[in-house]
Steps between C-alpha positions, in 0.01 A plus 500: 500500500188705433465338158514155659231593751280636220558186293392288797176696534429490127560125487248443778249723321560319169441163668162622624405644160592175324234320702222726374272413212496733198309825569452409866467859613345399831808291578730780391316746723535262792876467446552875469283569804705253703823675392365837613373357828831327577716799415301816564668542841820609325330796330572831670431838344695705755871577527681167506810667649316651796462350847129486424559209263719310745225520761238399244709206378531375857125537550436298184747230604723554197871420502693827507872464457634848564868425436728268306574314824128436543441401137791269414386204716193468275728377220617210715151359562374173355243694295769715336716199424205320340399796280849576370583137430160433341557767235864408452617844609723390786568161653492472879879524515505799266231676700684433826818642347315808374350560843838467670653744251226750579569473873868566435421787262275662759778491760758629250286793384395598852861486616611725213224748583589497870867558418404788272280652770778490758761624253293798383412591858859478627687657210250758374227592748698498826781720358244744356320528834829549688608771258165673538544496878834670447328774303237544769761523773676774306179695450357752737402358837132556441239289673377379162841379384560332834164322480570374148846383607353304792252336264774406253715356781210287624427370151868437432527292817186314396644436153833368633320267741276380216805428282657293777173314553478428127851361486433286808180365344691408184769314693235315701313403182816356344539270800167328429505124467345490151430728205130489592573620853739761362231632264252519786754690712551749220125545467426523872808686627720647227230673294346670809853610597541651153171682541626649827810632322280648231267664751785691664653588162167622364456738791858625472431574135244760606759681717839478330556777246456418132859588415632238744248222444678245273188342350201634306235609747145373462367836387774512236389162371136607494543849363752600233612859541 
């Protein structure tokens, strides 16, 4: 797709260059200056992954598709159809099929990831947290142990509620009337529900003992002992 877009730009540039007389440096300078003027708004020397760029893109009036759900409709536009068919890359029917496949792939991948999130939380993290609570209850009745236990209980309740919310969001997404609506539901509802599960799990990771935690902890991933 990127190659097709580049080819389209190069073809337009070549058409302009073909109209120039030999050694017409003034004409060449004019063409190059116009290219810079028309496209300089896309140049950004900061961090393109930071919120700073999103705000700057909005200020400049640039399209900013932040997710697959936002970006895929661009492939169904008349402009996209014209470019792909012009270069013989994809016919309109082929492009439409490719776009539909990408919608379905997005839903499939997001559903797999949501299932994995719920499965890991239910079968690995919840049991580890419950077992840790058992250890705390068997420890001395110190104020510190009691405080930690209360914190773990609160996070465990939060995690279980988040798991239920995630599963509900998945079921609701599957009831959508079309694959496009289903993809949007995954983006708008299921992914945030996954993030809520992760938030509770991440905080539990800082409390549950290393010997009980079933997954590598972040510090173990960052630092090899």
